[in-house]
C-alpha positions as CSV (number, residue, x, y, z in Angstrom):
1,M,12.6,30.4,-44.8
2,T,15.0,29.2,-42.1
3,M,15.7,30.8,-38.8
4,S,19.1,31.3,-37.5
5,R,20.3,29.4,-34.4
6,P,20.3,32.5,-32.1
7,V,16.8,33.3,-33.0
8,L,15.7,29.7,-32.3
9,A,17.6,29.8,-29.0
10,V,15.8,33.0,-27.9
11,I,12.4,31.5,-28.9
12,A,13.2,28.3,-26.9
13,V,14.3,30.4,-23.8
14,I,11.1,32.5,-24.0
15,L,8.9,29.5,-24.2
16,L,10.7,27.8,-21.3
17,L,10.4,31.0,-19.1
18,G,6.8,31.2,-20.0
19,L,6.1,27.6,-19.1
20,G,8.1,27.8,-16.0
21,G,6.3,31.0,-14.9
22,G,2.9,29.6,-15.7
23,A,3.8,26.4,-13.8
24,T,5.0,28.5,-10.7
25,L,1.8,30.7,-10.8
26,G,-0.3,27.5,-11.0
27,W,1.5,25.9,-8.1
28,M,1.0,29.1,-6.0
29,Y,-2.6,29.2,-6.7
30,L,-3.1,25.5,-5.8
31,T,-1.2,25.7,-2.5
32,R,-2.3,29.1,-1.2
33,D,-4.0,29.4,2.2
34,R,-7.8,29.8,2.3
35,V,-9.2,31.8,5.3
36,A,-11.9,31.6,7.8
37,L,-12.9,34.9,9.4
38,L,-14.6,35.6,12.8
39,T,-15.5,39.2,13.7
40,Y,-16.9,40.7,16.9
41,R,-17.2,44.0,18.7
42,L,-16.5,44.8,22.3
43,E,-18.2,47.3,24.7
44,L,-15.4,49.6,25.5
45,P,-15.4,53.0,27.3
46,E,-13.8,55.8,25.4
47,E,-10.7,56.0,27.4
48,I,-9.6,52.4,26.8
49,N,-6.8,51.8,24.2
50,M,-8.0,49.4,21.5
51,R,-4.5,48.2,20.7
52,E,-4.1,47.1,24.4
53,V,-7.5,45.2,24.2
54,V,-6.5,43.5,20.9
55,A,-3.2,42.5,22.4
56,H,-5.1,40.8,25.4
57,E,-7.6,39.2,23.0
58,K,-4.8,37.8,20.9
59,K,-3.0,36.5,23.9
60,R,-6.2,34.8,25.1
61,V,-7.1,33.3,21.6
62,H,-3.4,32.0,21.3
63,S,-3.5,30.6,24.9
64,D,-3.0,26.9,25.6
65,E,-6.4,27.1,27.4
66,V,-8.1,27.7,24.0
67,L,-5.9,25.9,21.5
68,K,-5.2,22.6,23.3
69,P,-9.0,21.6,23.4
70,V,-9.3,22.6,19.8
71,I,-6.4,20.3,18.9
72,A,-7.7,17.5,20.9
73,S,-11.3,17.8,19.7
74,L,-10.4,17.8,16.1
75,D,-7.5,15.4,16.4
76,L,-5.2,17.8,14.6
77,V,-1.9,16.2,15.6
78,A,-2.9,13.1,13.6
79,R,-4.7,14.9,10.9
80,W,-1.8,17.2,10.3
81,G,0.7,14.3,10.6
82,M,2.6,16.0,13.3
83,D,4.8,14.4,16.0
84,S,3.4,16.2,19.2
85,E,0.8,18.6,20.5
86,D,3.4,21.3,20.9
87,E,4.3,21.1,17.2
88,A,0.6,21.4,16.4
89,L,0.2,24.4,18.8
90,E,3.1,26.1,17.0
91,H,1.6,25.4,13.6
92,M,-2.0,26.6,14.7
93,R,-0.5,29.8,16.2
94,S,1.3,30.6,13.0
95,K,-2.0,30.3,11.0
96,L,-4.0,32.3,13.5
97,I,-4.2,36.0,13.2
98,V,-6.0,38.4,15.7
99,K,-6.2,42.1,14.6
100,E,-8.2,45.2,14.9
101,D,-10.5,46.3,12.1
102,R,-10.1,50.0,12.5
103,V,-12.8,51.0,10.2
104,A,-15.6,49.3,12.2
105,S,-13.9,49.1,15.7
106,Q,-14.1,45.3,15.6
107,I,-11.8,42.5,16.4
108,R,-11.1,40.0,13.5
109,V,-9.9,36.5,14.1
110,I,-8.6,34.9,10.9
111,Y,-7.5,31.3,10.6
112,R,-5.6,30.2,7.4
113,D,-5.4,26.7,6.0
114,R,-4.8,25.1,2.6
115,K,-8.3,23.6,2.7
116,Q,-11.3,26.0,3.2
117,D,-13.4,23.4,4.9
118,R,-10.6,22.7,7.5
119,A,-10.1,26.5,8.0
120,L,-13.8,26.8,8.8
121,E,-13.8,23.8,10.9
122,V,-10.9,24.9,13.0
123,L,-12.1,28.4,13.4
124,D,-15.6,27.2,14.4
125,E,-14.0,25.1,17.1
126,I,-11.8,27.9,18.3
127,N,-14.9,30.1,18.4
128,E,-16.7,27.4,20.5
129,V,-13.9,27.1,23.0
130,F,-12.8,30.7,23.0
131,G,-16.4,31.8,23.6
132,K,-16.5,29.7,26.8
133,V,-13.1,31.0,28.0
134,R,-13.9,34.6,27.2
135,S,-17.3,34.5,28.8
136,E,-15.8,33.3,32.0
137,A,-13.1,36.0,31.8
138,T,-15.8,38.6,31.2
139,R,-17.8,37.3,34.2
140,R,-14.6,37.8,36.3
141,R,-14.2,41.3,34.7
142,E,-10.9,40.5,33.2
143,L,-12.1,41.3,29.7
144,P,-14.8,43.7,28.3
145,P,-18.2,42.3,27.2
146,V,-18.8,41.2,23.6
147,I,-21.5,42.9,21.5
148,P,-23.0,40.1,19.4
149,L,-23.0,40.8,15.5
150,Q,-25.2,39.7,12.8
151,K,-23.8,36.8,10.8
152,E,-22.3,38.1,7.6
153,P,-22.3,35.9,4.5
154,G,-18.8,35.1,3.3
155,P,-17.4,33.4,0.2
156,G,-17.8,29.9,2.1
157,G,-21.0,30.6,3.8
158,P,-21.8,32.6,6.9
159,D,-18.9,33.6,9.1
160,P,-18.9,32.3,12.6
161,V,-19.8,34.7,15.3
162,P,-19.0,34.5,18.9
163,E,-22.6,34.6,20.0
164,T,-21.7,32.1,22.8
165,A,-19.1,34.7,24.1
166,A,-21.8,37.2,25.0
167,P,-22.3,37.5,28.7
C-alpha cells in the first residue's frame, strides 16, 4: 500500500508542527522565571486605605536605598553580566513585585529569577536591607509597624519573613 504525495505532505507537516510545538514548550519550561516570596502584615487602623499603603511599600522596596546595597552585596552587576549599576537596578525593579494579598490583608513581595536559588538569595538580601530601612521609617512614624508572621514552608523551603522589620 502506497500513500499519495498529498497525504505524505500532510503527515510531514503535522510531525514538523508537533516537533516545533514540543520544542517551544520545552524551551519555555526551561527558561521560565522561578519565584521567591516574602509575606508580611501591617498594623493598620480601619480608616487607612490599603492600596495607598501598598504603594508606599512598593516605593520603599524599589528605592535606591534598598536595592543598591543588595546589588553591591551580591555583586549582581558582575553576576548578571551588566554594564552598570543602573542597568542592574532596572533589571531588578522589573523582576520585583509588591502587591496586596486581599484575602489575608497582607503585603507580598515577589522576586522572579530564572534560577530558584538566586531568586531566594536576592529576596533574602532585599529582606535584610528592607527590614533595616523599614524599621527606621517605622521609628520615624513614616510607615505603620509590621506584625511578624510565622514562617510558611514553600516549594523551595521556608519563605523569608521580615522579622527584622518589626519595631
